[in-house]
MARMAR-209986 format. One line per field, with one value per atom (N, C-alpha, C): residue number from 1; residue in one letter; x, y, z. Coordinates in steps of 0.05 Angstrom, whole numbers, always signed. Last residue first. Layout:
<nodes>
k (NUM_...)
r (A_...)
x (X_...)
y (Y_...)
z (Z_...)
</nodes>
This chain:
<nodes>
k (172_172_172_171_171_171_170_170_170_169_169_169_168_168_168_167_167_167_166_166_166_165_165_165_164_164_164_163_163_163_162_162_162_161_161_161_160_160_160_159_159_159_158_158_158_157_157_157_156_156_156_155_155_155_154_154_154_153_153_153_152_152_152_151_151_151_150_150_150_149_149_149_148_148_148_147_147_147_146_146_146_145_145_145_144_144_144_143_143_143_142_142_142_141_141_141_140_140_140_139_139_139_138_138_138_137_137_137_136_136_136_135_135_135_134_134_134_133_133_133_132_132_132_131_131_131_130_130_130_129_129_129_128_128_128_127_127_127_126_126_126_125_125_125_124_124_124_123_123_123_122_122_122_121_121_121_120_120_120_119_119_119_118_118_118_117_117_117_116_116_116_115_115_115_114_114_114_113_113_113_112_112_112_111_111_111_110_110_110_109_109_109_108_108_108_107_107_107_106_106_106_105_105_105_104_104_104_103_103_103_102_102_102_101_101_101_100_100_100_99_99_99_98_98_98_97_97_97_96_96_96_95_95_95_94_94_94_93_93_93_92_92_92_91_91_91_90_90_90_89_89_89_88_88_88_87_87_87_86_86_86_85_85_85_84_84_84_83_83_83_82_82_82_81_81_81_80_80_80_79_79_79_78_78_78_77_77_77_76_76_76_75_75_75_74_74_74_73_73_73_72_72_72_71_71_71_70_70_70_69_69_69_68_68_68_67_67_67_66_66_66_65_65_65_64_64_64_63_63_63_62_62_62_61_61_61_60_60_60_59_59_59_58_58_58_57_57_57_56_56_56_55_55_55_54_54_54_53_53_53_52_52_52_51_51_51_50_50_50_49_49_49_48_48_48_47_47_47_46_46_46_45_45_45_44_44_44_43_43_43_42_42_42_41_41_41_40_40_40_39_39_39_38_38_38_37_37_37_36_36_36_35_35_35_34_34_34_33_33_33_32_32_32_31_31_31_30_30_30_29_29_29_28_28_28_27_27_27_26_26_26_25_25_25_24_24_24_23_23_23_22_22_22_21_21_21_20_20_20_19_19_19_18_18_18_17_17_17_16_16_16_15_15_15_14_14_14_13_13_13_12_12_12_11_11_11_10_10_10_9_9_9_8_8_8_7_7_7_6_6_6_5_5_5_4_4_4_3_3_3_2_2_2_1_1_1)
r (M_M_M_L_L_L_L_L_L_I_I_I_A_A_A_T_T_T_L_L_L_L_L_L_G_G_G_S_S_S_L_L_L_V_V_V_S_S_S_V_V_V_A_A_A_R_R_R_V_V_V_V_V_V_G_G_G_A_A_A_L_L_L_R_R_R_Q_Q_Q_E_E_E_E_E_E_T_T_T_L_L_L_A_A_A_E_E_E_E_E_E_R_R_R_R_R_R_R_R_R_E_E_E_L_L_L_Q_Q_Q_A_A_A_T_T_T_V_V_V_H_H_H_K_K_K_L_L_L_R_R_R_R_R_R_E_E_E_E_E_E_A_A_A_E_E_E_Q_Q_Q_T_T_T_C_C_C_A_A_A_G_G_G_L_L_L_M_M_M_H_H_H_G_G_G_A_A_A_Q_Q_Q_E_E_E_L_L_L_L_L_L_R_R_R_I_I_I_D_D_D_G_G_G_P_P_P_K_K_K_F_F_F_A_A_A_F_F_F_R_R_R_N_N_N_K_K_K_H_H_H_Q_Q_Q_Q_Q_Q_L_L_L_T_T_T_S_S_S_T_T_T_W_W_W_I_I_I_Y_Y_Y_D_D_D_A_A_A_S_S_S_T_T_T_E_E_E_S_S_S_S_S_S_P_P_P_L_L_L_K_K_K_E_E_E_A_A_A_F_F_F_D_D_D_H_H_H_F_F_F_F_F_F_L_L_L_S_S_S_A_A_A_P_P_P_K_K_K_E_E_E_S_S_S_T_T_T_G_G_G_A_A_A_I_I_I_F_F_F_R_R_R_A_A_A_T_T_T_T_T_T_E_E_E_I_I_I_S_S_S_D_D_D_A_A_A_G_G_G_F_F_F_V_V_V_I_I_I_A_A_A_T_T_T_E_E_E_M_M_M_T_T_T_L_L_L_L_L_L_A_A_A_S_S_S_E_E_E_F_F_F_Q_Q_Q_R_R_R_I_I_I_H_H_H_K_K_K_V_V_V_R_R_R_D_D_D_S_S_S_Y_Y_Y_T_T_T_K_K_K_S_S_S_K_K_K_R_R_R_W_W_W_G_G_G_I_I_I_L_L_L_F_F_F_S_S_S_A_A_A_L_L_L_I_I_I_I_I_I_F_F_F_F_F_F_A_A_A_G_G_G_A_A_A_W_W_W_K_K_K_M_M_M_A_A_A_M_M_M)
x (-92_-94_-117_-95_-76_-78_-133_-139_-120_-105_-129_-136_-63_-57_-82_-92_-76_-70_-115_-132_-116_-68_-86_-104_-49_-33_-50_-90_-85_-68_-84_-109_-105_-34_-38_-63_-47_-26_-29_-86_-93_-72_-56_-79_-86_-17_-9_-32_-51_-33_-24_-76_-92_-74_-34_-48_-64_-21_-2_-15_-62_-57_-39_-69_-92_-86_-19_-39_-63_+5_+15_-6_-25_-24_-15_-10_-38_-40_+44_+36_+7_+43_+54_+46_+21_+7_+16_+63_+36_+19_+103_+106_+79_+83_+86_+89_+88_+62_+62_+144_+127_+99_+160_+166_+149_+141_+129_+135_+175_+146_+132_+224_+219_+189_+218_+220_+215_+216_+194_+195_+265_+241_+217_+299_+299_+275_+285_+281_+280_+302_+274_+267_+357_+341_+311_+372_+375_+358_+360_+346_+348_+396_+367_+351_+446_+438_+407_+442_+446_+437_+466_+452_+457_+492_+489_+475_+493_+518_+516_+435_+458_+483_+390_+402_+427_+375_+378_+392_+364_+392_+396_+309_+324_+353_+293_+289_+306_+303_+320_+317_+260_+288_+307_+219_+220_+248_+232_+232_+233_+224_+251_+252_+169_+187_+216_+150_+145_+163_+163_+176_+173_+169_+154_+169_+219_+206_+190_+250_+223_+207_+318_+297_+270_+353_+356_+333_+344_+334_+337_+371_+342_+330_+426_+416_+386_+433_+448_+436_+402_+394_+408_+432_+404_+395_+477_+479_+451_+456_+468_+470_+438_+420_+431_+487_+464_+445_+517_+526_+503_+487_+491_+499_+492_+465_+468_+545_+533_+506_+576_+562_+551_+642_+614_+601_+690_+690_+661_+702_+689_+690_+720_+735_+723_+686_+712_+727_+636_+638_+666_+638_+640_+644_+631_+656_+660_+580_+602_+629_+551_+549_+573_+564_+572_+571_+539_+567_+578_+486_+501_+531_+474_+470_+488_+484_+500_+498_+444_+473_+491_+398_+404_+433_+387_+403_+410_+421_+421_+392_+413_+413_+414_+457_+432_+435_+508_+487_+461_+543_+551_+529_+516_+522_+529_+516_+491_+495_+571_+558_+532_+577_+591_+579_+544_+537_+551_+574_+547_+538_+620_+622_+595_+598_+612_+613_+578_+559_+572_+611_+607_+587_+585_+599_+593_+559_+582_+598_+513_+536_+562_+464_+485_+512_+436_+427_+450_+463_+462_+455_+453_+480_+482_+397_+409_+438_+392_+381_+394_+414_+428_+418_+376_+404_+419_+333_+331_+359_+351_+348_+345_+350_+375_+373_+295_+314_+340_+278_+267_+286_+304_+312_+301_+278_+308_+316_+225_+232_+263_+229_+222_+229_+243_+262_+255_+196_+222_+242_+157_+154_+181_+179_+176_+173_+176_+202_+200_+121_+134_+162_+115_+99_+113_+149_+156_+140_+123_+146_+154_+86_+76_+99_+122_+107_+97_+137_+157_+144_+89_+103_+124_+77_+59_+73_+119_+115_+98_+110_+134_+132_+60_+62_+87_+75_+56_+56_+110_+119_+100_+74_+97_+108_+39_+29_+52_+76_+60_+50_+94_+112_+98_+46_+60_+78_+36_+17_+30_+81_+77_+58_+68_+93_+91_+21_+20_+46_+40_+20_+19_+74_+85_+66_+39_+57_+69_+16_+0_+17)
y (+73_+62_+42_+95_+73_+60_+136_+113_+90_+170_+157_+133_+186_+172_+158_+212_+189_+173_+254_+235_+209_+281_+270_+248_+297_+279_+266_+330_+306_+287_+370_+354_+329_+390_+378_+360_+410_+389_+375_+448_+424_+402_+486_+472_+446_+502_+490_+474_+522_+500_+486_+564_+542_+518_+599_+587_+562_+613_+601_+587_+638_+609_+597_+693_+677_+647_+714_+718_+699_+699_+689_+691_+728_+699_+687_+779_+771_+741_+776_+782_+773_+768_+747_+751_+817_+792_+770_+851_+854_+829_+831_+829_+832_+845_+816_+812_+900_+888_+859_+904_+914_+902_+883_+869_+878_+925_+898_+881_+965_+968_+941_+943_+948_+952_+942_+917_+921_+998_+981_+955_+1014_+1025_+1007_+986_+979_+990_+1012_+983_+976_+1065_+1059_+1029_+1056_+1067_+1061_+1039_+1021_+1030_+1085_+1060_+1041_+1121_+1126_+1101_+1100_+1101_+1105_+1056_+1081_+1080_+988_+1010_+1035_+947_+945_+968_+945_+951_+951_+910_+919_+921_+891_+915_+925_+844_+844_+868_+843_+842_+844_+845_+866_+866_+797_+822_+845_+763_+761_+786_+778_+786_+783_+756_+784_+794_+701_+714_+745_+695_+691_+704_+703_+721_+719_+660_+687_+708_+617_+620_+648_+643_+629_+633_+638_+652_+632_+630_+620_+633_+612_+632_+618_+573_+585_+604_+562_+542_+553_+602_+603_+583_+605_+611_+608_+595_+579_+582_+634_+606_+588_+679_+676_+647_+669_+670_+666_+674_+649_+647_+728_+706_+680_+756_+759_+735_+740_+733_+735_+762_+733_+725_+817_+805_+774_+828_+828_+815_+783_+807_+805_+751_+753_+778_+745_+759_+763_+750_+738_+757_+774_+751_+739_+815_+822_+799_+782_+805_+810_+745_+735_+758_+774_+759_+751_+795_+813_+799_+746_+763_+782_+730_+714_+730_+773_+767_+751_+768_+792_+788_+718_+722_+745_+729_+708_+712_+767_+775_+755_+737_+757_+766_+702_+692_+713_+744_+720_+713_+816_+791_+767_+870_+855_+829_+892_+905_+889_+864_+870_+881_+863_+838_+842_+918_+905_+878_+924_+939_+926_+890_+884_+899_+918_+891_+882_+965_+966_+939_+945_+958_+959_+925_+907_+919_+971_+950_+931_+1029_+1009_+988_+1091_+1066_+1048_+1138_+1140_+1114_+1151_+1143_+1142_+1163_+1181_+1174_+1120_+1148_+1167_+1075_+1081_+1110_+1078_+1079_+1085_+1073_+1098_+1100_+1021_+1043_+1069_+993_+992_+1015_+1004_+1012_+1013_+978_+1007_+1019_+926_+939_+969_+917_+916_+930_+921_+940_+940_+877_+904_+925_+835_+843_+870_+836_+839_+848_+827_+853_+857_+775_+796_+823_+750_+750_+771_+759_+768_+771_+732_+760_+772_+680_+693_+723_+669_+672_+686_+662_+686_+690_+615_+639_+664_+578_+588_+612_+566_+584_+594_+528_+555_+575_+485_+495_+524_+478_+484_+496_+466_+490_+498_+417_+441_+467_+386_+390_+414_+388_+400_+404_+361_+389_+402_+311_+326_+356_+296_+298_+315_+295_+313_+318_+255_+282_+302_+212_+219_+248_+211_+218_+225_+197_+222_+230_+147_+168_+196_+119_+122_+145_+123_+135_+139_+94_+122_+136_+44_+58_+87_+32_+35_+50_+24_+47_+53_-24_+0_+25)
z (-174_-147_-148_-224_-220_-193_-218_-235_-231_-184_-174_-191_-218_-193_-182_-258_-264_-239_-228_-241_-248_-212_-192_-205_-262_-245_-224_-278_-294_-278_-239_-240_-256_-253_-227_-227_-305_-302_-274_-295_-311_-307_-266_-254_-269_-304_-279_-266_-345_-351_-325_-318_-328_-333_-308_-286_-294_-363_-344_-321_-394_-396_-375_-383_-389_-386_-375_-355_-359_-424_-398_-377_-461_-462_-436_-445_-444_-444_-458_-430_-426_-512_-495_-466_-529_-534_-516_-512_-501_-505_-546_-517_-503_-596_-589_-559_-591_-595_-588_-586_-565_-567_-635_-611_-588_-669_-671_-647_-651_-648_-650_-667_-639_-633_-722_-708_-678_-732_-740_-724_-712_-700_-707_-748_-719_-705_-796_-793_-763_-785_-791_-787_-778_-756_-760_-828_-805_-782_-857_-863_-840_-833_-832_-837_-846_-818_-816_-904_-890_-861_-903_-915_-898_-876_-905_-918_-821_-835_-865_-819_-803_-820_-843_-854_-839_-817_-846_-857_-762_-771_-801_-760_-747_-756_-782_-797_-786_-739_-763_-780_-707_-699_-722_-737_-733_-724_-733_-760_-757_-678_-690_-717_-674_-660_-672_-703_-713_-700_-669_-695_-707_-602_-622_-649_-551_-573_-590_-506_-506_-528_-522_-518_-518_-534_-508_-501_-587_-567_-538_-615_-613_-593_-624_-597_-594_-677_-658_-630_-701_-704_-684_-686_-676_-678_-715_-686_-674_-767_-758_-728_-766_-771_-761_-757_-739_-742_-801_-774_-754_-842_-841_-813_-828_-831_-828_-832_-806_-806_-880_-872_-844_-873_-882_-871_-851_-876_-886_-780_-803_-827_-735_-745_-770_-719_-730_-743_-706_-725_-736_-665_-693_-713_-618_-622_-652_-624_-624_-629_-621_-644_-646_-568_-591_-617_-541_-538_-561_-556_-565_-561_-532_-560_-570_-478_-492_-522_-468_-466_-480_-472_-492_-491_-430_-452_-473_-385_-401_-408_-391_-377_-396_-411_-411_-396_-411_-395_-393_-444_-416_-399_-492_-478_-449_-503_-498_-483_-514_-492_-484_-558_-533_-509_-594_-586_-561_-599_-588_-579_-623_-597_-583_-672_-653_-625_-695_-688_-668_-666_-687_-677_-641_-639_-662_-657_-639_-639_-684_-699_-683_-666_-659_-672_-689_-693_-688_-669_-698_-704_-615_-624_-654_-616_-606_-615_-635_-651_-642_-592_-618_-636_-554_-549_-576_-578_-573_-568_-576_-602_-600_-521_-535_-562_-509_-497_-513_-539_-544_-534_-515_-543_-550_-465_-467_-495_-479_-467_-468_-497_-516_-505_-449_-471_-492_-418_-409_-432_-448_-443_-435_-445_-471_-467_-390_-403_-430_-383_-371_-383_-414_-420_-408_-390_-417_-425_-343_-342_-369_-358_-352_-350_-364_-388_-382_-311_-331_-356_-287_-278_-299_-312_-316_-308_-293_-322_-327_-238_-249_-279_-236_-226_-239_-254_-270_-262_-213_-240_-257_-169_-169_-197_-184_-180_-181_-186_-210_-208_-133_-155_-181_-106_-100_-123_-128_-133_-128_-107_-136_-143_-53_-63_-93_-52_-45_-54_-69_-85_-79_-27_-54_-72_+15_+16_-12_+0_+0_+0)
</nodes>
């Protein structure tokens, strides 16, 4: 009988942890979008004033932002001087390497890829316009992610615990 109770406890615990982990992705998405929104605003400011290169700006962002965005910008800054390819290609490849560290949806990744398409390849005004556009889109996505988090995170946790309870009851 004690084994049944121990098994039921572990089933409920496992289902709770699975639900908690899934609900955490909702809050992580909001956090990660906010990190990139802030980073792109910093990059836009550096482009407008023309004070720093893309590499210097990326290093600054890597030093001031939180993980995982700081890791992305650190790797991006490291690859810029050592590569013969364009900043656009480096941005996209670095984003693809790091996309599993973020809680982004595929549309978020495509939007961030757009942010890098013009880096170093056009005028300051065009880069500024592109970054403003992407930042506005990220703000909208952040608001959607926040609404989604408020609506679904608690539901996911509750359903996972209830499904664990149901499974434990059925197995007893």
